[in-house]
C-alpha angles and dihedrals in degrees: 000000000000116000089230087075095055120111095236133121113279094240090056091049091051091048090055092048091052087057090053096254109142107147138028128243116244095259090049091050090050091052092049090052088050089058105259090145092047096057102269118150108248136189111197115196101175136138124281112278092018092121104263094133095047091052091048089051090051090052091049095048092044090051091051094047088052090057104263135101128254123209117203113194125194133175099238136046091229090058091050092059091043089055090050088056090051091054090053086070088073092064116210096342091104139020109227129200130188119212118179109142143034097078091184092067137079091211094224088181090073091077092084095058128089097210126028117196113197145151124260092251094049092047091050090050090049090052089053089056091045096210118204094246091068090088088063093060110113100166131033113193120191115193123200090013091176084084085083085090093052113112092230109026098032097075089049090058091048091050091052092054093044093050092047089054092046093051090049092231109189091217129134112240120219116179125182140191140147095208122047121134096198106032093154090062092048093047091051091051092047093047088235138137112249122234107188122177140151092198115131130188088224118040114243123224114194123194148151126243121215133152097354096313134099112211110197124209090243090063098257124121139207126201112220123204106254126251127168090257121049093214091054091049093049094046094050091045090056092049093047088055092054098259140111128240137219112201118198118202131175103239140040093238089054091056091061097040094046093046090052093051093049091046091052090050091051091049092053094044117110091215122085100242101160142035097252095192095053091043091053092052092051091046090054091050091050092050093050093045101048118103088208116063091200097050092040091053093046093049095043091052092058095038089056085064095045098262131108136182120219123197143135092272092070118092116242095256092055091048089052092051091050093048094046090046090053094047091051091049096243090112108054100183131033119190111201146164114248091267089085091062090060101033113042136039099232112144124189138185091246129027113198118200106195097190138010090204132068136187120255115187090218101048105015120228114006135174118255115241119262086240090061091048090052091050090056096041090050090068091069117109129038110229110236093010108058128054087210141352127234130210110192123183118197119230125197094210142006095265092053090048090057091046093051092051094048099039105032107024100036100020126097124259114254118265116253113249125191118248096190098105096061108116097247095046095045094049093053096047095043090053087053091049095050095036091053092046096245087129135009104179138044090254092052090047089053090047088054092047091050088070094058129098089237091062094046091052096052095074124203093346092056098110097048093045092046092048093051094047093044093050091051093048093047090048091053093048089051092051090055091053096247095113136031124207125214113175106305092340128096126198129187113237118227087260091050092050089052092051090049092050092047089054091225123149104259091228090055091047090051090049092050092049092048093049093045090053094046096044117118121206127356105277109162093210087054089061089052088049091057092055093042091057090078114102089229090069110083113235124227123226101174125086134049116302111248104221093185092055091045090054091049091053092044090054089052091055106026096163096043114048132065108207092204094054114111092218089056090051091055091047090052091050088051090052090047092056094045093046090052090048089051088051091056100255105167121256093244093058090050090049093050094046103038106014089243116145130196090266090056091048088053088056092051091046092053092047093050091046086059106030098032091050089047092051090051091052092047090052090054091045093057093050101266102114095158091056089045090056092046091049091048092052094048089047091054090050090054093043093052098029095230143121117256097262091063097054096093090055100046093040096052108031122070112217093028115109132165096292098046092042091055090047091052092047094049091051094053100265095121103144138033087254091057091051094044090056093048128100110241091227090062093053090044089065092061120101111271095018131103132185096266094050092043091053091048093051094049092047090050092051093048092047093050092050091050090052090052091051091050090054 
């Protein structure tokens, strides 16, 4: 189907032509015939790179050009910013905004944008606030909708759909995924037409590697030159054939170790497999960009040989450099944890899956789901560059090779099952439902729940099961003081409304309130301990246990903690790391001591920006304003990684982080007044400052002081 025949505005059609898009892929054509451009609800379960995203973008831009707003929801922040980049390809046809944080806000400013790209959690929080601009939404697009079966994000997706139905939003729904085992069930629940296709623009060959031989599912074989490590052999074989390789491993440490081994093999190869000059330039840029000298040096050393590792420890800028380097062909091999398969569009000639098992500290080694295998395998094949893509799983013996082929290559993807009715999930979403006035009685709550996937999957016993679970959840919320019951009616208390707006798990909110009330003294690490108790905050197990700090925290909560408990020890180590970060310990020292990279620190910073701020507001709400202020100050120290005296500088001056703020402070520029009086050329002489930045900082300080005088 030629795009000239599509019922879209002429300016959108011309924009597509300028990008070289002339015809549609078969799955896209099928969706168009099903009415996706005429407002029909559509669920597209089609292969990776089959054009789902492009079609969704067309729907969004068309909706905007027709005078309404489009909302594009994704599971990860990284995907949100990638989608924003995609919409930039449409020039000035649409104004695009990204909203991913600030759960306690309705983001009224979004009303002036044509397309809003957001995460599931942020969209759900926006629906709780019910901003006025919701009635402008003409298209709701849900990417990676298979996450509806995820224990954490799935209930959020269900809640979004249920709220949209309750509000009667007259918005077209477009949902997309490459891996759903029961798409018919999901389409029925969504009220959408199903577009299901296995068509790919690049054919996919799947196989299993064992003992020097790839056995493909079609019966063909390929002998691979032997190396000590199968993943090294498979990567070099792909490069020798003119391709690139993505190698998926099951731990962060393995990304670094595997990348080093492949890089060493490339360096010792007699064949010219990389462009050494371009790789050296990229390596130098990585080393100069990295906040961590150790990580930057490690990554640069492998990139110089055409190989990169990619994991959550890397800061966003380094990940971007790696991804761009791979897309441009300078980086030939990327070794990643499975997060890359879900988070970034980075196709390769050959995808190498080193293991179909991973270690879980609770259950030991467990098999990865078929869905996860398909997500990784789907990255094989670069449209327009590769004649085919390969997904190769490595087996340790013949029996495992047979199992991988039967279970993962030929086997069905798991069916998506709702996770909404677990106790923790249901409590949080019911508080949001009552607190946002979607329901105010048990019957209304049940009516709301009847529109969820969980309810539809329970069968004939759905009503009785839903009633029992809802009653238990409402009772628990009432016991925490977040709801009040009056006959059949339920009302959110002011405290409950606050918890719902903050988008905090009610159990976590109850824990925070209890700890804030019980706390003795004013230990700043104890405030960090309160926030770190939430299950959302990753716990640290590396590093020496600080007994003195543990005793200080124990004194702050004498009736709560058990100093001999292993969980407490991990919580203390987490507090240790965060307290050191807040006292300006350099990233490299934290990495050496705790194995925490700049990317990990960014995760902690984002969590404290949310949970620490929430804890401060909860403290004020329960009549402890001084503790609320103390919590807010400690939170800011963690967010910015500075001692207290630097807060005025990092809070008020753009371009001034922890390192530059300390430099200013040490050279006598300790207040905004000091900086406003300074000559920019004097600040420009300081390490890490140039003339442009120095002028900007001085101008900011002077402007802020003038604003204060005016007030």
